[in-house]
N, C-alpha and C positions, 0 to 999 in steps of 0.2 A: 102424810104418807102418799107417795105417788102410786098411780095405778098404771096398768099396761095400756098402751095406746089402743083404742078400740079398733083402729084400722089393722093393726098387727093381728089382733084376735080374729077379725073377719077374714083376712087373707089366709091365716093359718087354718081356720075351720073349713074354708072353701077348698084349700089344698087337700086336706084330709078327706073330705067328701069325694073329691075328684079322684084321688089316688085309690081309695078303697072301692069306688065304683068301677074303676078299670080292673083292679085286682080281682074282684069278685065276679066279673063278667067275661073278661078276656085278658088273662095275664100277659100274653104276648104284647098287648097294647101298651104295657108299661114302658116299652122302648121309647115312647114319646116323652116320658118323664125323666128317665135316667139319662145322664150325660156320660161322655167318655171319661170325664174327670170325677165322676161319682164313685164313692166307696160305700159298700154295704158290709155290715157285720151281721150275719144271720145265724143265731144260735152259736156264736163263737167262730163261725167260718167267715174269713175275710175275703171279699170279692171286690174287684176294681174294674170299672168301665161298664158301659151300658150293655154290651153284648154278653159279657160273663154274668152280670147280675140278672138280666132277663132270662138267660138260659137256665140259671139256677132256679129262679122262681117258677118258670114254666114246667120244670121237671120235678117239682115238689110232689110227694106221693099221695096226693088227694086231688079230687076233681072239682068239688064245689066248696065254696066258702061263703059264709055270712058272718057278720060280727055284730056284737052289741057294744057300742062305745060307752065306757063309763066316764071318761074325762078326757078333755083336750086342754092342755095348758100351752100358752104361747108367750114368748118373750122376744123382744127385739135384740139382735146381736150387733156386734161391731160391724160397720161398713155399709149400710145397715143390712142385716139379714134377719131371718126369723128362725128361732129354735122352737120346735113343736114336740111335745110329749103326749102320747096317746096311751091310755090304758083301756082294756076291754076284755071281752070274751069272744073267742074265735070258735065258730061252729063249723065243723068239718063234715062234708058230705051229708049235711042235713040231719045228722043224728044227735039227739040230745046227749047221748053218752059220750060223744066226741066234742065236748066243750072244754076249751083250754083258755086260761087267762093269759094275757100277753101285755107287753109294753113295747111301744115302738117310738123311736125318736128320729125326727127329721130335722136336718139343718139346711135351710134355704138361703142362698146367696142372692143379693140384689144384682140384676143385670139389665141395664138400660130400660128401667121401668117395669120389668117383670122379675120373676124369681126362678132360679135354677136349683134343683135338688143336688146338693153336694155330698152330704153324709146321711146315711140311713142305718139305724141300729134296730134289730128285731130280736126279742127274747121272750120265750114262753116263761110264765111264772108258775113253777111247779110247787105243789104243796109239800 
Protein backbone atom coordinates (compact mmCIF):
# COMPACT_ATOMS: atom_id res chain seq x y z
CA UNK A 1 0.00 0.00 0.00
CA UNK A 2 1.36 3.41 -0.95
CA UNK A 3 1.30 6.30 1.46
CA UNK A 4 1.02 10.03 0.90
CA UNK A 5 4.29 11.80 0.16
CA UNK A 6 5.42 13.32 3.49
CA UNK A 7 6.36 16.57 1.72
CA UNK A 8 2.76 16.92 0.46
CA UNK A 9 1.50 16.54 4.03
CA UNK A 10 4.06 19.06 5.35
CA UNK A 11 3.18 21.66 2.71
CA UNK A 12 -0.54 21.09 3.26
CA UNK A 13 -0.30 21.50 7.02
CA UNK A 14 1.89 24.60 6.68
CA UNK A 15 -0.65 26.14 4.31
CA UNK A 16 -3.53 25.43 6.72
CA UNK A 17 -1.63 26.96 9.65
CA UNK A 18 -0.76 30.03 7.58
CA UNK A 19 -4.29 30.48 6.18
CA UNK A 20 -6.08 30.19 9.53
CA UNK A 21 -3.48 32.37 11.25
CA UNK A 22 -4.35 35.17 8.83
CA UNK A 23 -8.11 34.45 8.89
CA UNK A 24 -8.19 34.59 12.69
CA UNK A 25 -6.05 37.73 13.07
CA UNK A 26 -6.66 39.91 10.00
CA UNK A 27 -9.16 38.62 7.42
CA UNK A 28 -8.29 41.40 4.96
CA UNK A 29 -4.79 39.92 4.88
CA UNK A 30 -6.18 36.92 3.00
CA UNK A 31 -5.77 39.05 -0.13
CA UNK A 32 -2.18 37.74 -0.21
CA UNK A 33 -3.45 34.14 -0.50
CA UNK A 34 -6.40 34.37 -2.88
CA UNK A 35 -5.72 34.91 -6.59
CA UNK A 36 -7.80 36.50 -9.34
CA UNK A 37 -8.45 32.98 -10.69
CA UNK A 38 -9.44 31.55 -7.28
CA UNK A 39 -12.99 30.38 -6.72
CA UNK A 40 -14.66 29.98 -3.33
CA UNK A 41 -17.91 28.26 -2.46
CA UNK A 42 -18.89 29.48 1.03
CA UNK A 43 -22.02 27.80 2.39
CA UNK A 44 -23.29 27.34 -1.18
CA UNK A 45 -22.47 30.89 -2.31
CA UNK A 46 -20.08 30.94 -5.29
CA UNK A 47 -17.47 33.70 -5.46
CA UNK A 48 -14.71 34.27 -7.99
CA UNK A 49 -11.56 36.38 -7.78
CA UNK A 50 -9.53 37.64 -4.85
CA UNK A 51 -11.40 40.93 -4.46
CA UNK A 52 -14.88 39.37 -4.24
CA UNK A 53 -13.69 36.56 -1.97
CA UNK A 54 -11.86 38.78 0.51
CA UNK A 55 -14.76 41.26 0.58
CA UNK A 56 -17.15 38.42 1.46
CA UNK A 57 -14.88 37.05 4.19
CA UNK A 58 -14.21 40.47 5.73
CA UNK A 59 -17.95 41.19 5.86
CA UNK A 60 -18.88 37.97 7.70
CA UNK A 61 -21.13 38.79 10.69
CA UNK A 62 -18.65 38.03 13.46
CA UNK A 63 -15.52 39.71 14.79
CA UNK A 64 -13.32 37.04 16.30
CA UNK A 65 -12.70 33.44 15.33
CA UNK A 66 -10.66 30.63 16.75
CA UNK A 67 -10.74 27.03 15.73
CA UNK A 68 -9.87 23.57 16.90
CA UNK A 69 -8.63 21.45 14.00
CA UNK A 70 -9.72 17.82 14.19
CA UNK A 71 -8.10 16.55 11.00
CA UNK A 72 -6.03 17.64 8.02
CA UNK A 73 -5.87 15.23 5.08
CA UNK A 74 -3.65 15.94 2.09
CA UNK A 75 -3.24 14.31 -1.30
CA UNK A 76 -1.15 15.15 -4.30
CA UNK A 77 -3.21 16.02 -7.35
CA UNK A 78 -2.49 16.06 -11.03
CA UNK A 79 0.09 18.58 -12.39
CA UNK A 80 1.14 18.31 -9.32
CA UNK A 81 -1.01 20.16 -6.86
CA UNK A 82 -2.25 19.47 -3.36
CA UNK A 83 -5.83 18.86 -2.20
CA UNK A 84 -6.36 19.56 1.50
CA UNK A 85 -9.43 18.67 3.56
CA UNK A 86 -9.77 20.20 7.03
CA UNK A 87 -12.37 19.34 9.66
CA UNK A 88 -12.77 21.11 12.95
CA UNK A 89 -14.73 23.33 15.27
CA UNK A 90 -15.06 27.06 14.72
CA UNK A 91 -15.44 29.21 17.84
CA UNK A 92 -17.10 32.54 17.06
CA UNK A 93 -16.53 35.67 19.16
CA UNK A 94 -14.93 33.59 21.93
CA UNK A 95 -18.21 32.12 23.17
CA UNK A 96 -18.49 28.41 23.96
CA UNK A 97 -22.13 28.47 22.85
CA UNK A 98 -20.99 29.67 19.41
CA UNK A 99 -19.07 26.53 18.44
CA UNK A 100 -19.80 25.18 14.98
CA UNK A 101 -18.34 22.17 13.21
CA UNK A 102 -16.95 22.84 9.76
CA UNK A 103 -15.24 21.27 6.79
CA UNK A 104 -13.02 23.19 4.39
CA UNK A 105 -11.31 21.97 1.23
CA UNK A 106 -8.40 23.75 -0.45
CA UNK A 107 -7.00 22.96 -3.89
CA UNK A 108 -3.47 24.27 -4.39
CA UNK A 109 -1.86 24.35 -7.83
CA UNK A 110 1.88 24.17 -8.36
CA UNK A 111 3.38 27.38 -9.74
CA UNK A 112 7.14 27.74 -10.29
CA UNK A 113 8.15 26.03 -7.06
CA UNK A 114 5.34 27.41 -4.91
CA UNK A 115 1.60 26.85 -4.68
CA UNK A 116 -1.42 29.00 -5.53
CA UNK A 117 -4.85 28.61 -3.94
CA UNK A 118 -7.16 27.82 -6.86
CA UNK A 119 -10.30 26.41 -5.19
CA UNK A 120 -11.71 26.77 -1.69
CA UNK A 121 -14.89 25.20 -0.31
CA UNK A 122 -16.26 26.00 3.16
CA UNK A 123 -19.31 24.39 4.75
CA UNK A 124 -20.65 24.28 8.30
CA UNK A 125 -21.64 20.81 9.44
CA UNK A 126 -25.02 21.27 11.10
CA UNK A 127 -26.51 18.54 13.27
